[in-house]
N, CA, C, O and CB atoms as a CASP TS submission, in Angstrom:
PFRMAT TS
TARGET T0000
AUTHOR 0000-0000-0000
METHOD Language model
MODEL 1
PARENT N/A
ATOM      1  N   MET     1     207.454  63.149 -20.588  1.00  0.00           N
ATOM      2  CA  MET     1     206.501  62.243 -21.165  1.00  0.00           C
ATOM      3  C   MET     1     205.293  62.029 -20.255  1.00  0.00           C
ATOM      4  O   MET     1     204.240  61.593 -20.719  1.00  0.00           O
ATOM      5  CB  MET     1     207.165  60.933 -21.466  1.00  0.00           C
ATOM      6  N   LYS     2     205.431  62.324 -18.998  1.00  0.00           N
ATOM      7  CA  LYS     2     204.321  62.111 -18.072  1.00  0.00           C
ATOM      8  C   LYS     2     203.078  62.867 -18.511  1.00  0.00           C
ATOM      9  O   LYS     2     201.967  62.340 -18.453  1.00  0.00           O
ATOM     10  CB  LYS     2     204.715  62.537 -16.665  1.00  0.00           C
ATOM     11  N   GLU     3     203.271  64.106 -18.950  1.00  0.00           N
ATOM     12  CA  GLU     3     202.137  64.917 -19.362  1.00  0.00           C
ATOM     13  C   GLU     3     201.441  64.326 -20.583  1.00  0.00           C
ATOM     14  O   GLU     3     200.212  64.281 -20.648  1.00  0.00           O
ATOM     15  CB  GLU     3     202.589  66.337 -19.657  1.00  0.00           C
ATOM     16  N   VAL     4     202.231  63.878 -21.543  1.00  0.00           N
ATOM     17  CA  VAL     4     201.666  63.287 -22.754  1.00  0.00           C
ATOM     18  C   VAL     4     200.922  62.003 -22.407  1.00  0.00           C
ATOM     19  O   VAL     4     199.807  61.781 -22.879  1.00  0.00           O
ATOM     20  CB  VAL     4     202.772  63.006 -23.795  1.00  0.00           C
ATOM     21  N   ALA     5     201.537  61.162 -21.587  1.00  0.00           N
ATOM     22  CA  ALA     5     200.887  59.913 -21.180  1.00  0.00           C
ATOM     23  C   ALA     5     199.540  60.200 -20.529  1.00  0.00           C
ATOM     24  O   ALA     5     198.542  59.549 -20.839  1.00  0.00           O
ATOM     25  CB  ALA     5     201.787  59.122 -20.212  1.00  0.00           C
ATOM     26  N   TYR     6     199.518  61.157 -19.642  1.00  0.00           N
ATOM     27  CA  TYR     6     198.275  61.510 -18.960  1.00  0.00           C
ATOM     28  C   TYR     6     197.239  62.061 -19.935  1.00  0.00           C
ATOM     29  O   TYR     6     196.055  61.736 -19.845  1.00  0.00           O
ATOM     30  CB  TYR     6     198.550  62.530 -17.859  1.00  0.00           C
ATOM     31  N   MET     7     197.694  62.895 -20.863  1.00  0.00           N
ATOM     32  CA  MET     7     196.772  63.521 -21.826  1.00  0.00           C
ATOM     33  C   MET     7     196.082  62.485 -22.714  1.00  0.00           C
ATOM     34  O   MET     7     194.951  62.698 -23.150  1.00  0.00           O
ATOM     35  CB  MET     7     197.527  64.528 -22.700  1.00  0.00           C
ATOM     36  N   VAL     8     196.751  61.379 -22.982  1.00  0.00           N
ATOM     37  CA  VAL     8     196.153  60.351 -23.846  1.00  0.00           C
ATOM     38  C   VAL     8     195.554  59.196 -23.049  1.00  0.00           C
ATOM     39  O   VAL     8     195.205  58.161 -23.617  1.00  0.00           O
ATOM     40  CB  VAL     8     197.196  59.813 -24.812  1.00  0.00           C
ATOM     41  N   GLY     9     195.437  59.372 -21.733  1.00  0.00           N
ATOM     42  CA  GLY     9     194.691  58.415 -20.932  1.00  0.00           C
ATOM     43  C   GLY     9     195.487  57.375 -20.172  1.00  0.00           C
ATOM     44  O   GLY     9     194.904  56.436 -19.630  1.00  0.00           O
ATOM     45  N   PHE    10     196.805  57.515 -20.116  1.00  0.00           N
ATOM     46  CA  PHE    10     197.629  56.577 -19.359  1.00  0.00           C
ATOM     47  C   PHE    10     197.975  57.190 -18.003  1.00  0.00           C
ATOM     48  O   PHE    10     198.385  58.349 -17.932  1.00  0.00           O
ATOM     49  CB  PHE    10     198.922  56.211 -20.146  1.00  0.00           C
ATOM     50  N   SER    11     197.814  56.428 -16.944  1.00  0.00           N
ATOM     51  CA  SER    11     198.196  56.927 -15.625  1.00  0.00           C
ATOM     52  C   SER    11     199.636  56.539 -15.283  1.00  0.00           C
ATOM     53  O   SER    11     200.214  57.079 -14.340  1.00  0.00           O
ATOM     54  CB  SER    11     197.237  56.389 -14.556  1.00  0.00           C
ATOM     55  N   ASP    12     200.214  55.612 -16.040  1.00  0.00           N
ATOM     56  CA  ASP    12     201.581  55.136 -15.803  1.00  0.00           C
ATOM     57  C   ASP    12     202.423  55.471 -17.037  1.00  0.00           C
ATOM     58  O   ASP    12     202.235  54.884 -18.102  1.00  0.00           O
ATOM     59  CB  ASP    12     201.606  53.585 -15.503  1.00  0.00           C
ATOM     60  N   SER    13     203.347  56.414 -16.885  1.00  0.00           N
ATOM     61  CA  SER    13     204.140  56.850 -18.043  1.00  0.00           C
ATOM     62  C   SER    13     205.063  55.745 -18.557  1.00  0.00           C
ATOM     63  O   SER    13     205.363  55.707 -19.750  1.00  0.00           O
ATOM     64  CB  SER    13     204.968  58.080 -17.678  1.00  0.00           C
ATOM     65  N   ARG    14     205.514  54.854 -17.691  1.00  0.00           N
ATOM     66  CA  ARG    14     206.358  53.738 -18.146  1.00  0.00           C
ATOM     67  C   ARG    14     205.555  52.789 -19.029  1.00  0.00           C
ATOM     68  O   ARG    14     206.051  52.307 -20.048  1.00  0.00           O
ATOM     69  CB  ARG    14     206.948  52.970 -16.939  1.00  0.00           C
ATOM     70  N   TYR    15     204.325  52.529 -18.634  1.00  0.00           N
ATOM     71  CA  TYR    15     203.454  51.669 -19.446  1.00  0.00           C
ATOM     72  C   TYR    15     203.155  52.342 -20.783  1.00  0.00           C
ATOM     73  O   TYR    15     203.131  51.680 -21.820  1.00  0.00           O
ATOM     74  CB  TYR    15     202.132  51.356 -18.692  1.00  0.00           C
ATOM     75  N   PHE    16     202.930  53.650 -20.763  1.00  0.00           N
ATOM     76  CA  PHE    16     202.723  54.402 -22.000  1.00  0.00           C
ATOM     77  C   PHE    16     203.924  54.245 -22.926  1.00  0.00           C
ATOM     78  O   PHE    16     203.755  53.975 -24.115  1.00  0.00           O
ATOM     79  CB  PHE    16     202.476  55.892 -21.695  1.00  0.00           C
ATOM     80  N   SER    17     205.130  54.411 -22.396  1.00  0.00           N
ATOM     81  CA  SER    17     206.340  54.302 -23.213  1.00  0.00           C
ATOM     82  C   SER    17     206.484  52.914 -23.814  1.00  0.00           C
ATOM     83  O   SER    17     206.825  52.774 -24.989  1.00  0.00           O
ATOM     84  CB  SER    17     207.571  54.635 -22.383  1.00  0.00           C
ATOM     85  N   ARG    18     206.227  51.891 -23.014  1.00  0.00           N
ATOM     86  CA  ARG    18     206.315  50.517 -23.523  1.00  0.00           C
ATOM     87  C   ARG    18     205.267  50.280 -24.606  1.00  0.00           C
ATOM     88  O   ARG    18     205.567  49.684 -25.641  1.00  0.00           O
ATOM     89  CB  ARG    18     206.135  49.498 -22.376  1.00  0.00           C
ATOM     90  N   SER    19     204.050  50.740 -24.375  1.00  0.00           N
ATOM     91  CA  SER    19     202.972  50.559 -25.353  1.00  0.00           C
ATOM     92  C   SER    19     203.275  51.305 -26.643  1.00  0.00           C
ATOM     93  O   SER    19     203.045  50.787 -27.736  1.00  0.00           O
ATOM     94  CB  SER    19     201.635  51.037 -24.774  1.00  0.00           C
ATOM     95  N   PHE    20     203.792  52.523 -26.516  1.00  0.00           N
ATOM     96  CA  PHE    20     204.148  53.338 -27.679  1.00  0.00           C
ATOM     97  C   PHE    20     205.218  52.624 -28.505  1.00  0.00           C
ATOM     98  O   PHE    20     205.101  52.531 -29.727  1.00  0.00           O
ATOM     99  CB  PHE    20     204.648  54.741 -27.235  1.00  0.00           C
ATOM    100  N   LYS    21     206.257  52.122 -27.843  1.00  0.00           N
ATOM    101  CA  LYS    21     207.337  51.442 -28.560  1.00  0.00           C
ATOM    102  C   LYS    21     206.837  50.171 -29.227  1.00  0.00           C
ATOM    103  O   LYS    21     207.250  49.850 -30.341  1.00  0.00           O
ATOM    104  CB  LYS    21     208.487  51.115 -27.609  1.00  0.00           C
ATOM    105  N   GLN    22     205.959  49.451 -28.559  1.00  0.00           N
ATOM    106  CA  GLN    22     205.416  48.229 -29.142  1.00  0.00           C
ATOM    107  C   GLN    22     204.624  48.544 -30.409  1.00  0.00           C
ATOM    108  O   GLN    22     204.718  47.811 -31.394  1.00  0.00           O
ATOM    109  CB  GLN    22     204.527  47.497 -28.126  1.00  0.00           C
ATOM    110  N   LYS    23     203.857  49.610 -30.394  1.00  0.00           N
ATOM    111  CA  LYS    23     203.025  49.965 -31.543  1.00  0.00           C
ATOM    112  C   LYS    23     203.822  50.603 -32.676  1.00  0.00           C
ATOM    113  O   LYS    23     203.616  50.270 -33.843  1.00  0.00           O
ATOM    114  CB  LYS    23     201.929  50.903 -31.110  1.00  0.00           C
ATOM    115  N   TYR    24     204.745  51.536 -32.333  1.00  0.00           N
ATOM    116  CA  TYR    24     205.431  52.329 -33.361  1.00  0.00           C
ATOM    117  C   TYR    24     206.889  51.946 -33.603  1.00  0.00           C
ATOM    118  O   TYR    24     207.503  52.427 -34.556  1.00  0.00           O
ATOM    119  CB  TYR    24     205.373  53.763 -32.987  1.00  0.00           C
ATOM    120  N   GLY    25     207.447  51.089 -32.755  1.00  0.00           N
ATOM    121  CA  GLY    25     208.816  50.616 -32.970  1.00  0.00           C
ATOM    122  C   GLY    25     209.903  51.552 -32.469  1.00  0.00           C
ATOM    123  O   GLY    25     211.087  51.239 -32.592  1.00  0.00           O
ATOM    124  N   ILE    26     209.526  52.691 -31.909  1.00  0.00           N
ATOM    125  CA  ILE    26     210.486  53.611 -31.300  1.00  0.00           C
ATOM    126  C   ILE    26     209.871  54.157 -30.013  1.00  0.00           C
ATOM    127  O   ILE    26     208.657  54.106 -29.820  1.00  0.00           O
ATOM    128  CB  ILE    26     210.867  54.775 -32.286  1.00  0.00           C
ATOM    129  N   THR    27     210.726  54.677 -29.142  1.00  0.00           N
ATOM    130  CA  THR    27     210.228  55.236 -27.891  1.00  0.00           C
ATOM    131  C   THR    27     209.640  56.626 -28.147  1.00  0.00           C
ATOM    132  O   THR    27     209.934  57.248 -29.168  1.00  0.00           O
ATOM    133  CB  THR    27     211.360  55.304 -26.831  1.00  0.00           C
ATOM    134  N   PRO    28     208.821  57.104 -27.232  1.00  0.00           N
ATOM    135  CA  PRO    28     208.310  58.465 -27.385  1.00  0.00           C
ATOM    136  C   PRO    28     209.433  59.503 -27.484  1.00  0.00           C
ATOM    137  O   PRO    28     209.318  60.472 -28.234  1.00  0.00           O
ATOM    138  CB  PRO    28     207.398  58.806 -26.217  1.00  0.00           C
ATOM    139  N   SER    29     210.502  59.305 -26.739  1.00  0.00           N
ATOM    140  CA  SER    29     211.636  60.239 -26.804  1.00  0.00           C
ATOM    141  C   SER    29     212.302  60.216 -28.176  1.00  0.00           C
ATOM    142  O   SER    29     212.674  61.259 -28.713  1.00  0.00           O
ATOM    143  CB  SER    29     212.668  59.902 -25.721  1.00  0.00           C
ATOM    144  N   GLU    30     212.447  59.025 -28.733  1.00  0.00           N
ATOM    145  CA  GLU    30     213.023  58.921 -30.075  1.00  0.00           C
ATOM    146  C   GLU    30     212.109  59.591 -31.099  1.00  0.00           C
ATOM    147  O   GLU    30     212.582  60.265 -32.014  1.00  0.00           O
ATOM    148  CB  GLU    30     213.259  57.440 -30.454  1.00  0.00           C
ATOM    149  N   TYR    31     210.813  59.404 -30.944  1.00  0.00           N
ATOM    150  CA  TYR    31     209.845  60.049 -31.833  1.00  0.00           C
ATOM    151  C   TYR    31     209.969  61.572 -31.749  1.00  0.00           C
ATOM    152  O   TYR    31     209.977  62.263 -32.768  1.00  0.00           O
ATOM    153  CB  TYR    31     208.407  59.609 -31.478  1.00  0.00           C
ATOM    154  N   LYS    32     210.065  62.079 -30.526  1.00  0.00           N
ATOM    155  CA  LYS    32     210.193  63.524 -30.329  1.00  0.00           C
ATOM    156  C   LYS    32     211.452  64.052 -31.014  1.00  0.00           C
ATOM    157  O   LYS    32     211.410  65.087 -31.681  1.00  0.00           O
ATOM    158  CB  LYS    32     210.223  63.863 -28.827  1.00  0.00           C
ATOM    159  N   THR    33     212.568  63.346 -30.851  1.00  0.00           N
ATOM    160  CA  THR    33     213.826  63.769 -31.474  1.00  0.00           C
ATOM    161  C   THR    33     213.699  63.782 -32.992  1.00  0.00           C
ATOM    162  O   THR    33     214.132  64.729 -33.647  1.00  0.00           O
ATOM    163  CB  THR    33     214.979  62.843 -31.048  1.00  0.00           C
ATOM    164  N   GLN    34     213.104  62.729 -33.550  1.00  0.00           N
ATOM    165  CA  GLN    34     212.925  62.671 -35.005  1.00  0.00           C
ATOM    166  C   GLN    34     212.018  63.794 -35.495  1.00  0.00           C
ATOM    167  O   GLN    34     212.289  64.405 -36.529  1.00  0.00           O
ATOM    168  CB  GLN    34     212.347  61.312 -35.419  1.00  0.00           C
ATOM    169  N   ALA    35     210.953  64.066 -34.768  1.00  0.00           N
ATOM    170  CA  ALA    35     210.028  65.130 -35.161  1.00  0.00           C
ATOM    171  C   ALA    35     210.711  66.492 -35.118  1.00  0.00           C
ATOM    172  O   ALA    35     210.493  67.330 -35.994  1.00  0.00           O
ATOM    173  CB  ALA    35     208.796  65.130 -34.250  1.00  0.00           C
ATOM    174  N   GLN    36     211.534  66.710 -34.098  1.00  0.00           N
ATOM    175  CA  GLN    36     212.241  67.987 -33.990  1.00  0.00           C
ATOM    176  C   GLN    36     213.241  68.147 -35.128  1.00  0.00           C
ATOM    177  O   GLN    36     213.377  69.237 -35.684  1.00  0.00           O
ATOM    178  CB  GLN    36     212.958  68.095 -32.636  1.00  0.00           C
ATOM    179  N   ARG    37     213.938  67.074 -35.478  1.00  0.00           N
ATOM    180  CA  ARG    37     214.893  67.141 -36.590  1.00  0.00           C
ATOM    181  C   ARG    37     214.185  67.402 -37.903  1.00  0.00           C
ATOM    182  O   ARG    37     214.645  68.200 -38.721  1.00  0.00           O
ATOM    183  CB  ARG    37     215.699  65.848 -36.685  1.00  0.00           C
ATOM    184  N   GLN    38     213.048  66.718 -38.104  1.00  0.00           N
ATOM    185  CA  GLN    38     212.280  66.908 -39.338  1.00  0.00           C
ATOM    186  C   GLN    38     211.782  68.350 -39.437  1.00  0.00           C
ATOM    187  O   GLN    38     211.827  68.959 -40.505  1.00  0.00           O
ATOM    188  CB  GLN    38     211.087  65.922 -39.395  1.00  0.00           C
ATOM    189  N   SER    39     211.315  68.879 -38.325  1.00  0.00           N
ATOM    190  CA  SER    39     210.821  70.249 -38.305  1.00  0.00           C
ATOM    191  C   SER    39     211.938  71.238 -38.627  1.00  0.00           C
ATOM    192  O   SER    39     211.744  72.174 -39.403  1.00  0.00           O
ATOM    193  CB  SER    39     210.206  70.572 -36.942  1.00  0.00           C
ATOM    194  N   ALA    40     213.103  71.025 -38.027  1.00  0.00           N
ATOM    195  CA  ALA    40     214.243  71.908 -38.278  1.00  0.00           C
ATOM    196  C   ALA    40     214.663  71.832 -39.737  1.00  0.00           C
ATOM    197  O   ALA    40     215.007  72.850 -40.339  1.00  0.00           O
ATOM    198  CB  ALA    40     215.426  71.541 -37.364  1.00  0.00           C
ATOM    199  N   LEU    41     214.638  70.645 -40.303  1.00  0.00           N
ATOM    200  CA  LEU    41     214.999  70.471 -41.710  1.00  0.00           C
ATOM    201  C   LEU    41     214.006  71.203 -42.606  1.00  0.00           C
ATOM    202  O   LEU    41     214.406  71.860 -43.567  1.00  0.00           O
ATOM    203  CB  LEU    41     215.050  68.975 -42.078  1.00  0.00           C
ATOM    204  N   GLN    42     212.722  71.094 -42.301  1.00  0.00           N
ATOM    205  CA  GLN    42     211.710  71.781 -43.097  1.00  0.00           C
ATOM    206  C   GLN    42     211.881  73.289 -43.011  1.00  0.00           C
ATOM    207  O   GLN    42     211.665  73.993 -43.997  1.00  0.00           O
ATOM    208  CB  GLN    42     210.309  71.384 -42.639  1.00  0.00           C
ATOM    209  N   MET    43     212.264  73.790 -41.852  1.00  0.00           N
ATOM    210  CA  MET    43     212.473  75.229 -41.694  1.00  0.00           C
ATOM    211  C   MET    43     213.619  75.705 -42.588  1.00  0.00           C
ATOM    212  O   MET    43     213.553  76.804 -43.138  1.00  0.00           O
ATOM    213  CB  MET    43     212.766  75.574 -40.219  1.00  0.00           C
ATOM    214  N   LYS    44     214.660  74.899 -42.739  1.00  0.00           N
ATOM    215  CA  LYS    44     215.808  75.277 -43.560  1.00  0.00           C
ATOM    216  C   LYS    44     215.473  75.238 -45.046  1.00  0.00           C
ATOM    217  O   LYS    44     216.041  75.999 -45.829  1.00  0.00           O
ATOM    218  CB  LYS    44     216.987  74.359 -43.271  1.00  0.00           C
ATOM    219  N   VAL    45     214.563  74.366 -45.436  1.00  0.00           N
ATOM    220  CA  VAL    45     214.268  74.138 -46.844  1.00  0.00           C
ATOM    221  C   VAL    45     213.190  75.077 -47.370  1.00  0.00           C
ATOM    222  O   VAL    45     213.062  75.224 -48.585  1.00  0.00           O
ATOM    223  CB  VAL    45     213.843  72.707 -47.055  1.00  0.00           C
ATOM    224  N   ARG    46     212.435  75.699 -46.529  1.00  0.00           N
ATOM    225  CA  ARG    46     211.329  76.552 -46.969  1.00  0.00           C
ATOM    226  C   ARG    46     211.814  77.664 -47.886  1.00  0.00           C
ATOM    227  O   ARG    46     212.832  78.309 -47.635  1.00  0.00           O
ATOM    228  CB  ARG    46     210.610  77.151 -45.765  1.00  0.00           C
ATOM    229  N   LEU    47     211.070  77.865 -48.935  1.00  0.00           N
ATOM    230  CA  LEU    47     211.383  78.921 -49.893  1.00  0.00           C
ATOM    231  C   LEU    47     210.548  80.150 -49.562  1.00  0.00           C
ATOM    232  O   LEU    47     209.473  80.023 -48.977  1.00  0.00           O
ATOM    233  CB  LEU    47     211.122  78.452 -51.353  1.00  0.00           C
ATOM    234  N   PRO    48     211.014  81.313 -49.919  1.00  0.00           N
ATOM    235  CA  PRO    48     210.208  82.525 -49.693  1.00  0.00           C
ATOM    236  C   PRO    48     208.901  82.458 -50.466  1.00  0.00           C
ATOM    237  O   PRO    48     208.838  81.855 -51.538  1.00  0.00           O
ATOM    238  CB  PRO    48     210.994  83.786 -50.102  1.00  0.00           C
ATOM    239  N   LEU    49     207.864  83.071 -49.927  1.00  0.00           N
ATOM    240  CA  LEU    49     206.556  83.058 -50.574  1.00  0.00           C
ATOM    241  C   LEU    49     206.516  83.988 -51.773  1.00  0.00           C
ATOM    242  O   LEU    49     205.741  83.765 -52.703  1.00  0.00           O
ATOM    243  CB  LEU    49     205.474  83.446 -49.585  1.00  0.00           C
ATOM    244  N   SER    50     207.330  85.013 -51.764  1.00  0.00           N
ATOM    245  CA  SER    50     207.346  85.935 -52.903  1.00  0.00           C
ATOM    246  C   SER    50     208.764  86.401 -53.154  1.00  0.00           C
ATOM    247  O   SER    50     209.624  86.321 -52.277  1.00  0.00           O
ATOM    248  CB  SER    50     206.414  87.147 -52.657  1.00  0.00           C
ATOM    249  N   ASP    51     208.995  86.882 -54.347  1.00  0.00           N
ATOM    250  CA  ASP    51     210.309  87.411 -54.698  1.00  0.00           C
ATOM    251  C   ASP    51     210.369  88.882 -54.296  1.00  0.00           C
ATOM    252  O   ASP    51     209.639  89.708 -54.844  1.00  0.00           O
ATOM    253  CB  ASP    51     210.598  87.235 -56.222  1.00  0.00           C
ATOM    254  N   GLU    52     211.224  89.205 -53.352  1.00  0.00           N
ATOM    255  CA  GLU    52     211.283  90.582 -52.831  1.00  0.00           C
ATOM    256  C   GLU    52     212.376  91.406 -53.486  1.00  0.00           C
ATOM    257  O   GLU    52     212.730  92.465 -52.969  1.00  0.00           O
ATOM    258  CB  GLU    52     211.500  90.565 -51.331  1.00  0.00           C
ATOM    259  N   SER    53     212.932  90.949 -54.623  1.00  0.00           N
ATOM    260  CA  SER    53     213.989  91.712 -55.266  1.00  0.00           C
ATOM    261  C   SER    53     213.484  92.759 -56.198  1.00  0.00           C
ATOM    262  O   SER    53     214.276  93.476 -56.808  1.00  0.00           O
ATOM    263  CB  SER    53     214.885  90.817 -55.997  1.00  0.00           C
TER
END
């Protein structure tokens, strides 16, 4: 998370995490986990673009 905090202008990653949780109701790590699960789910659900039969 240090890299993300720095990229968005925070020099203290702990302060970034607290601010993120206050605004969004979850920690950055929880957000990352949810995003990864959502992405994996979307990958499983994708249909082929064309019928190759």
